[in-house]
C-alpha positions, -999 to 999 in steps of 0.1 A, spaced: 0 0 0 11 36 -7 5 66 15 -24 80 -6 -39 46 -10 -41 44 28 -62 76 28 -84 64 0 -91 32 19 -100 50 51 -121 76 33 -141 48 17 -147 31 51 -154 63 72 -163 91 48 -181 113 73 -158 106 102 -138 137 114 -103 133 101 -86 166 111 -97 192 136 -77 224 133 -80 258 150 -103 271 124 -119 242 105 -127 205 106 -122 181 77 -138 147 74 -122 118 56 -142 124 24 -131 161 24 -95 151 30 -95 127 1 -113 151 -23 -90 180 -13 -59 158 -19 -74 150 -54 -77 188 -61 -40 193 -54 -31 162 -74 -50 177 -104 -32 211 -100 2 193 -99 -8 174 -131 -18 206 -149 17 220 -141 34 189 -154 47 179 -119 50 142 -114 74 113 -119 91 114 -85 97 151 -86 104 168 -52 77 192 -40 85 213 -10 57 223 15 61 253 37 27 263 52 16 273 87 -19 257 84 -15 221 96 -45 209 77 -31 223 44 2 205 53 -17 172 56 -36 178 23 -3 185 6 12 153 19 -15 131 3 -19 152 -29 18 150 -35 18 112 -29 -11 108 -55 11 126 -81 39 101 -75 61 129 -61 83 132 -30 70 155 -2 96 178 13 82 194 45 99 227 56 96 246 88 73 277 79 92 298 104 126 291 89 150 320 82 151 330 45 188 321 40 183 286 54 151 283 35 168 289 2 196 265 10 171 237 18 152 244 -15 184 242 -34 197 211 -16 164 192 -20 163 199 -58 126 208 -53 109 217 -87 78 230 -69 69 248 -37 36 249 -19 36 279 5 14 303 24 6 334 3 16 356 33 50 338 35 56 344 -2 47 381 2 74 385 30 101 368 10 128 387 -8 130 383 -46 159 359 -46 146 336 -18 134 310 -42 162 293 -62 161 287 -99 154 249 -95 119 258 -82 99 262 -114 64 264 -99 51 280 -67 17 270 -55 2 293 -28 -27 283 -6 -49 309 -23 -32 314 -56 -9 297 -81 23 315 -91 41 301 -120 78 309 -123 106 300 -146 143 307 -141 149 345 -144 112 352 -152 89 374 -131 60 357 -113 25 360 -126 -7 349 -109 -24 323 -131 -55 312 -111 -67 305 -76 -58 273 -59 -84 262 -34 -86 228 -18 -120 218 -32 -139 195 -8 -157 181 -39 -125 176 -59 -123 145 -80 -92 127 -92 -72 144 -119 -76 136 -156 -48 111 -155 -45 81 -133 -24 84 -102 12 77 -107 21 40 -108 44 41 -78 54 10 -57 61 9 -20 99 10 -23 97 44 -41 105 75 -21 76 93 -4 93 118 19 125 138 22 127 148 58 155 171 71 169 162 105 168 188 133 205 197 130 214 225 154 244 237 133 250 238 95 227 222 70 207 192 84 208 159 66 180 150 43 165 115 50 148 97 21 119 76 34 99 53 11 62 44 13 72 11 28 94 28 55 65 50 66 37 25 65 56 -5 80 66 17 109 31 30 113 16 -5 113 38 -15 142 31 18 161 -7 15 159 -4 -22 169 14 -15 203 -6 17 210 -39 -1 203 -51 28 181 -86 26 166 -115 48 152 -125 59 187 -91 76 193 -88 114 194 -51 122 191 -39 157 200 -8 167 180 10 198 191 42 187 173 54 202 140 46 183 109 80 189 93 96 163 115 90 125 117 74 124 152 46 149 143 42 135 108 38 100 121 7 111 141 -9 119 107 -2 85 92 -12 65 122 -44 84 126 -54 78 90 -42 42 93 -70 34 117 -96 62 110 -89 81 142 -95 118 146 -64 140 147 -65 174 165 -39 198 152 -28 228 173 8 238 177 -1 268 198 -8 247 229 26 251 245 15 262 279 6 233 303 -27 247 314 -38 254 278 -29 218 269 -47 203 298 -78 224 291 -78 212 254 -75 176 265 -106 180 287 -126 200 261 -118 178 231 -119 145 251 -85 136 239 -74 99 242 -38 101 229 -11 127 234 24 126 219 49 147 238 86 157 239 104 161 272 97 199 274 59 192 272 62 164 298 80 188 321 50 212 318 25 184 326 45 175 357 42 211 370 4 210 369 -18 204 399 -32 171 387 -63 175 409 -74 206 391 -78 189 357 -99 160 347 -78 141 322 -98 109 325 -104 106 287 -66 104 282 -58 68 274 -21 71 266 9 95 264 39 88 242 74 102 242 100 97 215 120 129 209 145 122 236 146 99 267 126 110 297 145 112 330 136 82 352 125 107 380 100 123 356 86 89 346 80 80 382 64 114 389 41 111 359 30 76 370 22 89 405 2 119 391 -17 102 363 -19 65 373 -47 57 348 -28 70 318 -6 45 299 29 60 294 48 47 263 85 56 266 98 52 231 130 56 210 132 67 174 151 88 149 143 103 116 163 76 97 139 49 107 110 67 124 106 44 154 127 16 169 114 6 204 88 11 231 85 2 267 51 -15 275 32 5 301 32 -25 325 70 -24 325 74 13 332 73 12 370 101 -15 371 123 0 343 116 38 343 149 45 325 144 21 297 131 28 262 119 -8 259 123 -36 234 123 -33 196 88 -30 182 72 -55 160 90 -61 126 122 -44 138 154 -59 151 177 -38 171 208 -46 191 240 -32 205 274 -37 188 309 -30 201 337 -13 182 344 -46 164 309 -46 149 299 -77 169 270 -80 192 278 -67 227 271 -87 258 242 -76 281 251 -45 301 280 -35 278 277 0 262 279 1 224 263 16 193 227 6 185 220 -8 151 186 -13 135 173 -38 109 139 -36 93 117 -23 66 114 10 84 151 19 78 156 48 53 169 42 18 196 69 19 206 104 28 198 128 0 229 139 -20 252 126 6 268 93 -4 295 94 22 271 98 52 249 71 37 278 48 35 287 54 71 251 50 84 239 21 62 263 -8 62 257 -42 44 264 -62 75 230 -78 80 226 -116 83 217 -118 46 239 -89 35 211 -63 39 220 -28 51 218 -21 88 213 14 102 241 24 126 223 50 147 252 68 162 236 64 196 251 46 225 230 21 243 232 -9 266 208 -39 266 199 -59 297 195 -97 298 158 -94 291 164 -75 259 154 -40 272 173 -11 258 188 19 278 199 51 260 233 63 272 242 91 249 248 103 214 282 91 203 292 127 197 278 138 231 299 115 253 322 135 274 359 124 277 373 139 309 403 129 330 407 98 309 371 86 316 341 84 293 311 101 310 274 100 299 258 134 301 224 116 307 236 101 339 246 135 353 214 151 341 194 124 359 211 133 392 206 170 388 169 166 380 164 150 414 167 185 429 131 196 434 137 231 422 153 221 389 130 225 358 155 214 330 192 206 326 216 200 298 251 187 303 279 190 277 316 187 275 337 218 267 374 219 258 398 220 287 436 219 283 441 198 314 411 175 316 405 172 278 369 182 284 353 199 314 318 190 323 293 219 320 258 218 333 233 245 322 202 245 345 168 263 345 149 265 378 112 262 385 94 295 392 101 306 428 129 281 433 160 294 452 192 277 443 228 286 435 254 270 413 272 258 444 241 240 456 240 220 424 277 212 426 274 200 462 243 178 452 263 162 424 293 156 446 270 137 469 258 112 443 285 111 416 321 101 413 345 131 415 354 131 378 316 133 369 309 164 390 304 194 368 331 220 370 310 246 352 274 253 362 253 280 347 218 291 357 196 303 328 160 315 323 155 290 295 172 265 273 171 268 235 155 241 215 155 229 179 124 231 158 116 195 168 117 202 205 151 188 213 175 206 235 200 226 213 232 214 229 252 229 200 243 263 213 256 255 247 290 246 232 291 278 212 283 297 244 314 283 260 
């Protein structure tokens, strides 16, 4: 099955079921299918098809979803781009992606400078107009583009794609330089989604609230999994304050909530007795491991909610999950590999590591990306033909250990490991200790250059409102629970920590700050 075929199947089964609920409108599955057909027809009329790359840069989440399925119908590759991206970076991504067309908000286009769109983009489709461009030519409005709820399929048949054809070009949330472009096929996306809906137990009764951006895999996966089972997806990225989020869950009778650590931290600061979240069936986390102390606190505050601690990365969407009935006994684990995925830890020799030994996590499965776009060297490093039948395995670049029962524990990004005084130190272990302090809201630990130690350990901490704490208090707390070489020698208190567009802590910024 292909991504757009998934939508057609669900629209046939549940035509009048609410598919998407945005901040201003609601779209049922019939409307979503017809609107995708309208875009498909417009792409045909502009000669766009045959695996062409089409960039999507819109603020309206429903338009983003329509674009995803319309582009799939045309046999093209969807390239989601952050609509709040800076113009210089925007142009670089359009150039690097080799996009021949761009779907964008009219207001975004109006704000852009004349040279913001590179010559490789021949057609620009605005959400309220179509602007045709050719290299060096001025733009001229040709006719309105409206997503027609009564739209029918284009004059031509949908492109004859197969499931190993590329469907998405997703850019990673790189904090410095140009992020890597990950090519995901229809098979990658749908095989991962099938496993996810299986362990989450998703169905037509689910109402999933997605506050995550749709230009990264975690947010985009919510779209696919909802359509997979005919669930209702609520889309509102403005719900960043914990009280607003809790109120939306109550008002909309939300059953599923995907979060990143920063959102989880906000939920933990709520007075759980003031909000009735009884409709909430599950919460998932995948953008970064949750501190064990947070997991324990969440379980105490919301005992009826199933918490799925997961691990994934753009290059394969999702790898593992911790069953909710294992959370209390293994709060620092991200679980076992999900169905149809094999994952294990290897040492520097490439062989499987013994239980408890730290090494790099490798992943095998139909969810693994096909390549990095225009980066043969990185592709060669990440995808290596070392599988049991010569198939390519994904070397994640993340350090893990696996216990004797097969449960995985995230240690650190390979590049994040701190080498100090001849010892390898996991920043996660230090962060866990600092977060035990009741006044600490967030913490990020990095290694910075030091002539004597090699790297000095730096902890950057934000405090909860009203908390009184000094850098010395944090150092003394660490000295109480950590070995001397693991105690931070630099501690900074800040009002907030910068994050990438996908919600991850921007540790690169901490290094640049010294």
